[in-house]
VEXPATI-184849 format. One line per field, with one value per residue (C-alpha): residue number from 0; x negated, y, z negated; chain; residue in one letter. Coordinates in pm, whole numbers, plus 50000, padded with zeros to 5 digits. Example, Ala and Ser with C-alpha at 12.3 -4.5 7.8 and 13.67 -1.06 7.14 Angstrom:
! VEXPATI-184849
seq: c(0;1)
px: c(48770;48633)
py: c(49550;49894)
pz: c(49220;49286)
mol: c(A;A)
type: c(A;S)
! end
This chain:
! VEXPATI-184849
seq: c(0;1;2;3;4;5;6;7;8;9;10;11;12;13;14;15;16;17;18;19;20;21;22;23;24;25;26;27;28;29;30;31;32;33;34;35;36;37;38;39;40;41;42;43;44;45;46;47;48;49;50;51;52;53;54;55;56;57;58;59)
px: c(81442;81699;82029;81914;82114;82217;81987;82309;82511;82128;82257;82070;81781;81794;81384;81277;81044;80801;80608;80762;80972;80630;80303;80542;80270;80488;80756;80966;81256;81567;81755;81977;82087;81849;81572;81285;81077;80703;80400;80146;79766;79578;79451;79750;80072;80433;80705;80980;81008;81272;81345;81371;81026;80904;81221;81227;81223;81458;81558;81692)
py: c(08511;08398;08473;08349;08098;07982;07725;07523;07537;07398;07225;06952;07197;07424;07554;07552;07796;07779;08129;08468;08694;08781;08576;08185;07880;07643;07588;07224;07113;06994;06687;06603;06466;06691;06624;06781;06742;06760;06898;06864;06967;06886;06499;06369;06230;06391;06262;06312;06406;06555;06942;06882;06757;07123;07336;07591;07957;08059;07920;08074)
pz: c(17655;17550;17272;16912;16798;16455;16324;16154;16533;16754;17077;17328;17463;17232;17207;16827;16673;16458;16289;16314;16583;16781;16660;16733;16701;16759;17009;17013;17227;17028;17171;16862;16556;16347;16649;16864;17115;16991;17085;16934;16950;17225;17287;17049;17137;17221;16967;16829;16470;16239;16202;15787;15726;15946;15984;16229;16172;16486;16803;17147)
mol: c(A;A;A;A;A;A;A;A;A;A;A;A;A;A;A;A;A;A;A;A;A;A;A;A;A;A;A;A;A;A;A;A;A;A;A;A;A;A;A;A;A;A;A;A;A;A;A;A;A;A;A;A;A;A;A;A;A;A;A;A)
type: c(M;G;S;E;V;S;L;K;S;L;Q;V;G;D;L;L;F;Y;G;M;R;G;H;T;T;Q;V;G;I;Y;I;D;N;N;K;M;I;H;S;P;D;K;G;R;N;V;S;T;V;D;I;N;Y;Y;Y;P;D;F;A;R)
! end
């Protein structure tokens, strides 16, 4: 759900998706300054990461 937004005009709270549409492998929450909240695999800690390290495929 939601409207797709440009990766060049992200706003706080936008959801960042990794993988192809219909086969998403990861979702993060954009928090500003090219950073997102990253929820890693089970057993690892939630953290903030720079999206330039692993750029999302699309956002909503």
